[in-house]
C-alpha positions in Angstrom: 79.9 111.7 133.8 78.7 108.2 134.7 75.6 106.8 132.8 73.1 104.6 134.7 73.1 101.0 133.5 71.8 97.7 134.9 75.0 96.0 133.7 78.1 98.1 134.2 79.4 101.3 135.7 80.3 103.6 132.7 82.5 106.7 132.6 84.6 108.3 130.0 88.1 109.7 130.1 90.6 111.1 127.5 91.9 108.4 125.2 95.5 107.1 125.4 97.3 105.3 122.6 94.1 104.7 120.6 92.4 102.7 123.3 88.6 103.3 123.3 87.4 100.7 125.8 89.2 99.5 129.0 87.3 96.4 130.0 87.5 95.7 133.7 84.3 93.8 134.2 83.1 90.3 133.5 79.7 89.0 132.3 78.6 86.2 134.5 76.6 83.3 133.2 74.7 83.0 136.4 74.1 85.3 139.4 72.5 84.1 142.6 71.3 80.9 140.9 69.5 82.8 138.1 70.6 82.8 134.5 72.2 86.2 133.9 73.4 86.0 130.3 72.9 84.1 127.1 74.9 83.7 123.9 74.0 85.7 120.9 75.3 85.1 117.4 75.4 87.9 114.8 77.4 89.0 111.8 80.2 91.3 112.6 81.8 93.1 109.6 85.5 92.4 109.4 86.4 96.1 109.5 84.4 96.6 112.7 86.0 93.4 114.3 89.4 94.8 113.6 88.5 98.2 115.0 87.3 96.6 118.2 90.4 94.4 118.5 92.7 97.3 118.0 90.9 99.7 120.4 90.1 97.5 123.4 92.3 96.9 126.4 90.8 93.6 127.7 88.5 91.0 126.3 86.9 92.1 123.0 83.7 90.1 123.4 82.7 91.6 126.8 83.9 95.0 125.5 81.4 94.8 122.7 78.6 94.1 125.2 79.8 97.0 127.2 79.7 99.3 124.1 76.1 98.2 123.3 75.1 98.7 127.0 76.8 102.2 127.0 75.2 103.2 123.7 71.7 102.2 124.8 72.2 104.0 128.1 73.2 107.1 126.3 70.2 107.0 124.0 67.8 106.3 126.9 69.3 109.1 129.0 68.9 111.6 126.1 65.5 110.1 125.0 66.9 109.6 121.5 66.6 107.0 118.7 69.5 105.8 116.6 68.5 105.5 113.0 70.8 103.3 111.0 70.8 103.3 107.2 72.9 101.5 104.6 75.9 103.6 103.7 76.1 104.7 100.0 78.8 102.8 98.2 
């Protein structure tokens, strides 16, 4: 079922060959003369980076943005909060 989002149209389907994200959208820098996006720098654990590279069909950077957008849309639609804690070693 599609989830409302200001950025992308989302839908899910059964996975094929380990692909988790099929990225068919771009993230424009400007839209109608208005700045639409900006760069963000953050630490990305090596293991997560590899998981993204190995599970995305398309550009990994925009796919990560799409994953963030999708996850936030899911939380908003369900009126839920994601609580993240450090994993015990």
